[in-house]
C-alpha positions in Angstrom: 35.8 12.2 6.8 34.2 10.0 4.2 34.8 6.7 2.4 37.5 8.2 0.2 39.4 9.0 3.4 38.9 5.4 4.7 40.5 4.1 1.5 43.3 6.7 1.7 44.2 5.6 5.2 43.9 1.9 4.4 46.4 2.4 1.5 48.8 4.5 3.6 48.6 1.8 6.3 49.7 -0.9 3.8 52.4 1.1 1.9 53.7 3.3 4.7 54.7 5.6 1.9 52.9 8.7 0.6 54.4 8.5 -2.9 53.4 4.9 -3.3 49.9 5.5 -1.9 49.4 8.4 -4.3 50.3 6.2 -7.2 47.9 3.5 -6.1 45.1 6.0 -5.6 45.8 7.8 -8.9 46.4 11.1 -7.0 49.2 13.6 -6.5 51.4 13.6 -3.4 50.3 17.2 -2.8 46.6 16.4 -2.8 47.2 13.4 -0.4 49.3 15.6 2.0 46.5 18.2 2.0 43.9 15.6 2.8 46.0 14.1 5.6 46.4 17.6 7.1 42.6 18.1 6.9 41.9 14.9 8.7 44.4 15.7 11.4 42.8 19.1 11.8 39.3 17.6 12.0 40.3 15.1 14.6 42.7 17.3 16.5 45.6 14.8 16.4 48.8 13.9 14.5 48.1 10.9 12.4 51.6 10.1 11.3 55.3 11.0 11.4 57.1 11.5 8.1 60.8 10.5 7.4 63.0 9.7 4.4 62.2 6.1 5.0 58.4 6.5 4.9 55.7 7.2 7.4 55.0 6.0 10.9 51.5 6.1 12.4 51.2 7.6 15.9 49.2 5.7 18.6 46.3 7.9 17.8 46.8 7.3 14.1 46.8 3.5 14.6 43.4 3.9 16.5 42.1 5.9 13.5 43.3 3.2 11.1 41.5 0.5 13.1 38.3 2.4 13.5 38.1 3.5 9.8 38.7 -0.1 8.7 35.8 -1.2 10.9 33.6 1.6 9.5 34.5 0.7 5.9 33.7 -3.0 6.6 30.3 -2.1 8.1 29.4 0.0 5.0 30.4 -3.0 2.9 28.1 -5.3 5.0 25.3 -2.7 4.8 25.5 -2.6 1.0 25.5 -6.3 0.7 22.5 -6.6 2.9 20.6 -4.0 0.9 21.5 -5.8 -2.4 20.2 -9.1 -0.9 16.9 -7.5 0.0 16.3 -6.2 -3.5 15.1 -9.6 -4.6 12.2 -10.0 -2.0 9.8 -8.0 0.1 11.0 -7.1 3.5 11.0 -4.1 5.9 8.4 -3.3 8.6 4.7 -3.3 8.4 3.1 -0.8 10.8 -0.6 -1.4 10.6 -3.7 -0.4 12.6 -6.7 -2.7 12.6 -10.1 -2.0 14.0 -11.1 -4.2 17.0 -13.9 -6.1 15.3 -11.9 -6.8 12.2 -9.0 -7.9 14.4 -11.2 -10.3 16.3 -12.7 -12.1 13.4 -10.3 -11.6 10.4 -6.8 -10.6 11.5 -5.3 -14.0 12.5 -6.2 -15.6 9.1 -5.1 -12.5 7.2 -1.7 -12.3 9.0 -1.1 -16.1 8.5 -1.5 -15.6 4.7 0.7 -12.5 4.7 3.5 -14.0 6.7 3.4 -17.2 4.6 3.8 -15.1 1.4 6.3 -12.5 2.9 8.2 -14.2 5.8 10.9 -11.5 5.8 8.6 -8.6 6.8 8.5 -7.5 10.4 4.8 -6.9 11.5 3.8 -4.4 14.1 0.0 -4.4 14.6 -2.1 -2.0 16.7 -5.8 -2.9 17.4 -8.2 -0.2 18.6 -11.4 1.6 17.8 -11.5 2.9 14.2 -11.6 6.6 15.3 -8.4 6.3 17.3 -6.6 4.5 14.5 -7.8 7.1 12.0 -6.1 9.8 14.2 -2.9 7.6 14.4 -2.9 7.2 10.6 -3.1 11.0 10.2 -0.2 11.5 12.6 1.8 8.9 10.8 2.0 6.4 13.8 0.7 3.7 11.5 1.3 3.4 7.7 -1.9 1.6 6.8 -5.2 1.1 8.6 -8.2 -1.2 8.4 -11.2 1.0 9.6 -14.8 0.3 10.0 -16.8 3.3 8.9 -16.4 5.9 6.3 -13.6 8.4 7.1 -12.5 11.3 5.0 -9.1 10.6 3.4 -7.0 12.1 0.6 -4.7 9.2 0.1 -5.4 5.6 -1.0 -8.8 4.4 0.2 -10.2 1.1 -0.8 -13.6 -0.4 0.1 -13.1 -3.9 1.4 -16.7 -4.8 2.1 -20.2 -3.7 3.1 -21.9 -6.0 5.6 -25.4 -6.0 6.9 -26.2 -5.0 10.5 -28.5 -7.6 12.0 -30.7 -8.0 15.0 -29.9 -11.3 16.7 -31.8 -13.2 19.5 -32.5 -16.6 20.8 -35.0 -18.9 19.2 -37.2 -18.6 22.3 -37.9 -15.0 21.3 -39.0 -15.9 17.8 -42.1 -14.0 16.7 -41.8 -11.7 19.7 -41.6 -7.9 19.4 -38.4 -6.1 20.2 -40.5 -4.1 22.7 -41.0 -7.3 24.7 -37.3 -8.4 24.8 -34.5 -6.9 26.9 -31.9 -5.0 24.8 -28.2 -5.9 25.1 -26.1 -2.8 24.3 -22.4 -2.7 23.9 -19.4 -0.3 23.8 -18.9 0.8 20.2 -17.8 3.8 18.1 -19.8 7.0 17.7 -20.8 6.4 14.1 -22.3 3.0 14.8 -24.0 4.2 17.9 -25.6 7.2 16.0 -27.0 4.8 13.3 -28.2 2.4 15.9 -30.1 5.2 17.8 -31.6 6.3 14.4 -32.9 2.8 13.7 -34.3 2.5 17.2 -36.1 5.8 17.1 -37.6 5.0 13.7 -39.0 1.8 15.3 -40.2 3.4 18.6 -37.6 1.6 20.8 -36.1 2.8 24.0 -34.0 -0.2 25.0 -31.9 1.6 27.6 -34.9 1.6 30.0 -34.8 -2.2 30.6 -31.6 -3.4 28.9 -28.1 -4.8 29.6 -24.8 -3.1 28.6 -21.5 -4.9 28.0 -18.1 -3.8 26.9 -17.4 -6.1 23.9 -19.1 -7.7 20.9 -18.2 -11.3 21.8 -20.0 -11.1 25.1 -22.9 -9.4 23.5 -23.4 -12.2 20.9 -23.0 -14.8 23.6 -25.7 -13.2 25.8 -28.1 -13.0 22.9 -27.5 -16.7 22.1 -28.2 -17.6 25.7 -31.6 -15.8 25.6 -30.7 -12.8 27.7 -32.1 -10.4 25.1 -31.6 -9.0 21.6 -28.9 -6.9 20.1 -27.6 -5.3 16.9 -24.3 -6.6 15.4 -22.5 -6.8 12.1 -22.5 -10.0 10.1 -18.7 -10.4 10.6 -19.3 -11.8 14.1 -22.1 -14.3 13.3 -20.0 -17.2 12.0 -20.8 -19.4 14.9 -24.0 -17.9 16.1 -27.0 -20.2 16.8 -30.3 -18.3 16.9 -32.4 -15.8 14.9 -30.8 -13.3 12.6 -32.7 -10.4 11.1 -31.1 -8.0 8.7 -32.2 -4.4 9.5 -33.5 -1.6 7.3 -34.2 2.0 7.8 -37.7 3.5 7.1 -36.6 4.8 3.7 -35.8 1.2 2.7 -32.0 1.4 2.8 -30.2 -1.4 4.5 -28.4 -0.7 7.8 -24.9 -1.6 6.7 -21.3 -1.1 7.9 -18.4 -0.5 5.6 -14.8 -1.5 6.1 -12.0 0.4 4.3 -8.3 0.1 4.1 -6.5 3.5 4.1 -2.9 4.5 3.6 -1.0 7.5 2.5 0.5 7.8 -1.0 4.0 7.9 0.5 3.3 4.6 2.4 2.1 3.0 -0.7 5.6 3.3 -2.2 6.8 0.8 0.4 6.6 -2.8 -1.1 5.6 -4.4 2.2 2.5 -2.0 2.3 1.5 -2.8 -1.3 1.9 -6.5 -0.5 -0.3 -6.2 2.6 -3.1 -4.5 0.7 -2.9 -7.1 -2.1 -3.1 -10.0 0.4 -5.9 -8.1 2.3 -8.1 -7.7 -0.8 -7.7 -11.4 -1.8 -8.3 -12.6 1.8 -11.3 -10.4 2.3 -12.9 -11.6 -1.0 -12.3 -15.2 0.0 -14.0 -14.7 3.4 -17.0 -13.1 1.8 -17.4 -16.0 -0.6 -17.3 -18.4 2.3 -20.1 -16.6 4.2 
């Protein structure tokens, strides 16, 4: 059955006459009779009884009339809702955001996005960039903000490059890192690899007398309290009080961390995704200007 059948049954319900219904539907009596027989065959029932005085719907036929009228009304409501949504951005935003970006940027970003696009449902997952990258490839999320450079064939935009800095309390000023306990933290493989490279170039083995924590906020707090030194990206240093030293490798290149936004070309066709990326680029530029 389809919408044409809904209209046919509605007209038969009003006229109780096949000839009159055929006239109103600009169809022949023969074609209407064939379609009624097809519907009865599909449902396995008798829809109506015919007489010289018109038609009479069976109890099953009356149930079909009622249900098809409801279905037709739901389709009408659906189309009206779709037409209403054509004038503004709506839908669902499925986004993955790296933990550090979520800690220090996400709340402000989402506030701006929801203010501009209040009709979008937002589903946000925060995790390590590597895990979010895998979810993006699987299609679990439509767009992802990742820290680190990941291979991607779809849309990939660089949001920012930030310095990696050594931080420590003022009490350790002018002291060698060899003399200060190191505060390590849980991080992703890429950052850990680059950190180990920098340490080796500087003859450091902090694991022998260091501290290890599971998150960056605790790490920064411990450094501020004079428990040691650590390496962190600039994104987390907004309220830090102490010494900050940008780091460089032996070849003179800065130790930096890149943040990208990635999404598939298919996802970019969704207006809520395009709007999110636009807000993200504007918000991230504003944050960099404020730093």
